[in-house]
Residue, then its C-alpha position, 0 to 999 in steps of 0.5 A: m500500500s502507497n504511503p497516504m502522505e504522498q498525496f500531501t506532498v509538494k514534488p518539483i515537476i520542473p526543477l528550476e533555481f534563480k540565484g539561489i532561490d528554488i522557484s520549481f513548477t511543483n505538483s501544487a502549482l500543477c493542480m492549482v492550474i487544473a483548477v483554475v482551468a478546469s472551473t474556466l472551461l466547464l463555466g464557459l461550455c455551460i454557458r456557450k448556448r444561453s437561452i431565456i429557458p436555461t437548459a441542464a448545462q446553463s442552470i449549473p453557473e445560473s445556480l451559482y451565481s445566485f448561490i454566492s450572491s445570496l451568501i453575500k447579501e446574507n453576509v455582507g449586504r448588497e453593497g458587498m456584489k461589487y466584489f462578487s467577482f473576488i468571493f466567486s473566484l475564492f469559492l470556485f478555488v478552494a472548492f476544485g482544490n477540495l474536489i481534485g484531491l479525490f482523484p488518484y495521484a492528484f496533489t490536494y493543494t488545500s490541504h497544505l498550510a502554504a497554499v491555503g494560509g497565502l489564499s487567507v492573507i491575500a483575503l485579509l489583504f483585500n478587506v484591509c484595502i476595501g476597509i480603508k477605501k470605505k472608511k479611511l482613517g475610520f477604519l483604525r475604529t475596528f481596533l478600538p470599537r466606540g465607547i471604549p474609554l481611552a485609559l483602556a486603549p493600551l490594552i484593547i488595541p492589542i487585544e483587537m489587533i491580535s484578534y484581527l490578524s488571527k482570521p487568516f489563521s482560522l480559516t486556514v486551520r480549519l480548511v487545512a485539517n479537514m482537507t487533510v484528515g478527510h483525504i488521508m482517511l479515505k485512502i488508507i481505507a481504499g488501500f486496505i481493500l486493495a492491498l487485502g484483495i477483499g472483493g464483493i460489493i460491500p467493501f466497494a459500496f462502502d468506500a463509494c459511501i465514504i467518496v460521496f461523504e469526502i465530495f460533501i466535505a469538500l463543498l462544505q468546507a468551501f462553502i464554510y470558508t466562503v461564508l467566514s470571507c463573507i463575514y469578514l469583508g463585512d466586517a471591513l464595510h460596516e461599522h459594529 
């Protein structure tokens, strides 16, 4: 049986080095490219032939649009619709990353702290830029809520800053932990079935149920990641 951790190990596909810095094209980067290309092609093919009465294929992107727009309106407000493209891209990138990891020999880039952490930091910086653009200097009120006495500022400001900067960490750890544990469990169970030569319908039916459950978890985690990103965006836009 192969090592279950192989699916989560970054390996260089095209080794490159520039001035002593390793810039190799890895299996992680390859799967990210595949996720972007696959999601773009899928949505492009679905809306290639558009009609007033949507076909089954056309209903896929329309349902995704309605789903993400409802998330934004519920957690950010109608003002957040101007950032629809960012939230929509975030959801697709995470969802396809989770699902790609279910394929044999694929790499689960959403199980790596570096990849997901970088994405979460980008989301945080996006929220900071939006908050500064919207509130100007009033954005600093995020770290000292109204009604707090100035005497408590030296205590409250560091606490609020730590709480704010911990948002990418909470997003990252939740997604990475769920993807790593779930995919390892799936691969171990499938590996035991093959290694022990167990035949019949029951073992493979059980494995199929695990795969369906993992697909559900993959989409659920993408949903949770997107909802939390919307909530953090709402915090940047609105006074609390």
